[in-house]
N, C-alpha and C positions, 0 to 999 in steps of 0.2 A: 504494499499499500504505500505508494510514493507521491500521491497527489497533494497531501497536506503536510506542510512543513511545521516542525516543532523546533523551537530554539531554547537551549538550556544554557544558563549563565551561572558560572561559579568557578572556583579555583581547582586546578588539578595539582595533586601532590604525589610525592613518592612515599609509599607505605613500607616501613621497616618493621620486621617482626620481633617479638620478644624484647631483648634488651637493646636492640638496634646494632648498628655496625658503623664504622667509619665510612663516609660517602665514597672515598676512594677505593673501597673494597666491594662496592655494589656491582653486581653483574647486570649490566643494562639489558642483556638478552632476556633475562628472567625477571627483571625488576617489575614491581607491581605499582602502577600509576593509577591513582584513584581520586575521588572527590565526589561529594553527594550528587551534584548535578551531572558529572561525567558518568557516574554509576547509572543514573537514570537514562542517560543518552545510550549507553551501550545496550542496556536492556531493551529500549525502544527499537534500536537498530536490529537487534536480535529477533524482535517480533515483526520486523519488516517495515517499520516506519521510517520516514524521511526526517532525520533529526541532525541539527547542527549545534555544535558547541561553540560558545563565545567565551574566550578567556584570554589571559596573557601568560606566556611561558618564557623562561630564559632563552636567550638566543645562543645556545650552546648545544652540544651533543645530547645533554640530558633533556632539555626542553623539546628538541626535535624528536627524540626517541619517545617521549611521552605522547606527543601528537600522533606519531606513527602507530603507537599502540591502539589509540582510539580508532584511527582510520582502518586498521586491520579488522575491526569489528563491524565496519560499515558506517561509522559515524562521519558526517561531513566536517572536516577540520579546516576548511578553507578560510573560515572567519577567525581562526586563532592567529594572534599577532605575537611576535617574538622580540623581546627586549630584556635587558638586564642579564644577570648571571647567576641567580640562585632560585631554586625551586623549593616550595614549601614541603615539609616532611612531617609524617607523624609516626610515632613509635608505638607499636601495639604489643601488649603482653596479654595473650588470651587467658580467659578465666579457667581456673582449674579447681576441682573439687567444689568447695563453697566460696572460693575467691572469685570476685568479679574481674572482668577484663579491665585493663588500665590503658589509657591513651595519653600520650605526651605530644603536644603540637610544637612545631618549630616553623613559623610562617611569617615572621616579621620581615619587612623590607623585601617582599617578593614582588614580581611584576604585577601581580593581581592586587596586592594590598596597597600599592602606590598608584593605582588607577585614579584618574580625576575626571569629573564631569567634562564632557566635550571630547574625551579621548576616543569615544566610540560613536560612530554615526548610526544611531539606533533607527532612525527613519529608513535608512537604506537597508539595514539588516532585517528589520521586521516587516517591511512593506509587503512581502509575499508569504508571511508566516500565518499560521492558524492559532497556535498555542505558544505562550512564553512561560517558561518554568524556571523558578529560582527557589532559594530557601533562606532560612534565618542564618545560615552559615555565612552567606555572602555579605550580610549586613553586620555581622559580628566581628569581622576581621579588622576593619579599620573604618574611620569616619569617612574617608574618601571612597572606599569600596562601597559603603553604605549609600553614599550620595549618588554613585553611579548606578547602583541597583534601583534606587527610586527614580532616577532619570529614565532608566529603561522601562520601568512600570508605567510612568506617565505616558511615554510614547506608545507602549503596547495598548494602553487604555484608549488613547486617541485613535488608534488604528483599528480598534474593535476586536483585538485578539482576546482569546480566552486565556485568563491568567491563572496559572497553577502554582501553588505555594506549599512547600513543605515547612513546617514550623522550625524544625531542626535547631532547637535551643541547645547550645553547648556552652556552659558556664565558663569553661576555661578560655574561651575566645574573647570574652567582652573585657578587654583591657584598656580601651581607648577613651573611656569616660562617659560614653552614652548610657542611658538607662535602658537596660536590655528588654524589660517588659514593655515599656512604652514604645520602643523602636519596633519590636516584633509585632505588637498590636497594630501599629501603623502599616506594617507589611501585610498582616492578615486582612486588614480592611480594604486592600487592593485586590484580594483573591476572589476569583469566581469558583474555584475548586481548592479545597484546603485539606491537607493531611497532617496529622500529628499523632504522637503516641500518648497513652493515658497520663504519663508523668508530666508531659509538657502541658497538657490541658489543666492538670492539677496545679501546676506552677502559675499558669496564667490566671486562673480563677480563685485560687486559694481554697478550693473545695476538693475534698477527696473523691476519687472515682467511686461510683456507687457500689460496685461489687467487683470481685476478682474471681475468675473462673478457676476451678480446681480439677475439673475433669471435663472430657468431651461430652458427658451426659448432663452437665449442670443446666438447670432451667434458667432462662434469662427473662427477667421482667423488664420489658422496654419502658414501662411507665416510670420506673426508677430513674431513668435517664432523662426524662422529658424536661424537667425544670432546669436541670444542668445544661442541657443543650439550648434551651430558650435563652439562658443567660449568655451563652457563647454567641448565639445568633444576634442577640441584641448589640453585642460588641462589633459584630461583622455582618451587618444586614445585607451586604452585597452578595455574600457567599451563597451559592445555590446548592453546593455539595460540601458538607462539612463532615469529614471522616475522622474517626478515632480508632487507632489500633491498640489492642491490649495484649500484653505478653506476661505470662506467669512462668518464671524460670524455676521449674521444680529442681533441676540439676543442670550442669553445663551442657549435657547432651539430651536433655528432656525439657522441652518448652511446650506450653499451651498457647495458641495464638487465635485470636478472634478479632472482629471489627464491627463497628457500628457506623451508621450514616444518618445524618439529618439532611434530608433531601427537600429542596425548595422550601425551606424554612419551617416545615411543620411535620413532614412524614418521617417517622422513625423506622429504620431498617437495621436488621442484624443478620450477619452471615453465620455459618456454622463455626463450631469450635474445632480447630485442628490440633490433634494430640501428636506432637512431633517427638519421636523417641530416638532419633538418629541425627541430632544436630551435628553438623560438621563445622560450619563457620556461620555465626549469626550476624557478623558484620555486613551491613548493606541491606538488611531485611527491610528497613523503612524505605530505602531508595527503590527497592524492588516493588514495594507496595505503591510508591508514587508513580513509578513507570507503568505499572499495571493499570492505575487509575487513569493516566493520560491516554494510554492505548484504548481503554474502555470508553473514554469520552469520545474518541473518534469512531469506534466501531459500533457501539450501542448506546448513544447518548440519551435515548428515551426510555431505557430499561435500567432504573437505578439499582435494582436488586442484582441483576446480572453484572452491572458495573462493580458493585461492592464485592460480590462473590469472586469475580475475576481478579480483582486487585489482591484480595486476601490469598487466593490460591497461588498467585505469582510470588508473594512474599513468603508463603510456606515453603514452596520449592526452593527458594534461595538458601534456606537453612541447610540444605544438603549439598551446596556448591561452595567449594573453597575459593577464597578471594572475595573482593567487594562486589564484583560484577555478577549479575543474575543472567545466566545464559539459558534459562528455561524457554523452550519454544512454545508457540501458541498451542499446538496440539497436546503438549504435556499439561498445560494449564487447564485446558478443557477436560482433559482426562481426570485430573484430580478433582475438578468440580463435580463431575459425574460420579466418581467413586465415593465422594463425600455424601452423596444423597442416598447411598444404599444402606 
């Protein structure tokens, strides 16, 4: 499906596992280059969508290798600009036993963090696009990156694009002095479609998630969520599809995943509860959900339940794929949806 263009805006980074390693020892042939919006783009390209990434990368072998990695998955990288000499990195230590995973960011003074309004011709880039996607990470990196993100959102709005937003609140990012909650709410208020996990919505509203699923057989009372969602929709009245994902991490390799949607301001929907007992790598599950949501917006915009089920199934499959990218195909996602109904 190449007729509708999706544009993803965000920073691309180098992922280093466990305790990390000196950059000079990184094997670029096997290096993992990731970023929330890039993860979304790769998933969309895997599903057959026409998707472009807009970002800045260093003008050296590392930056060009990072772009080539995306291109190899079918992502349009022609809008990436190269400048500067350092790439953002994050160091990941995967969770073990009862210990949670740990992430350390190193992304100061990267080409993306030093972007300024006017650096990108958004009218030219977005003139033939259908959907614009970004996240709270892009506005948490620096004030100038936040300014460029909101500049893009204004143009996307004027051109009539559907705006997709992943809340993606990362407390470790917000070092430049802006109020994270106020800035993310400002971002959310631009969204037509919005995704976040339960912890992020709790942080935004100061209210605890109504319930946590403990098994795939748990009954779900949608009425419990209604007041909570009404409060959220009052903050973001423009948003026609507000989605929340919930995860109960029973153990590092055993997660329960489900999702809810407030559709068109008043209709509450719930998908099935997926009991995942073979988690290989949970990193990027939210990005897989966001990509599933964008793909669903293009494929079945008038079937909100199918939209939600597809997004959750895509995220569920990501748990079994190592690395940040979700490489699940369309037929695999539909197969899981059918299997979950039995």
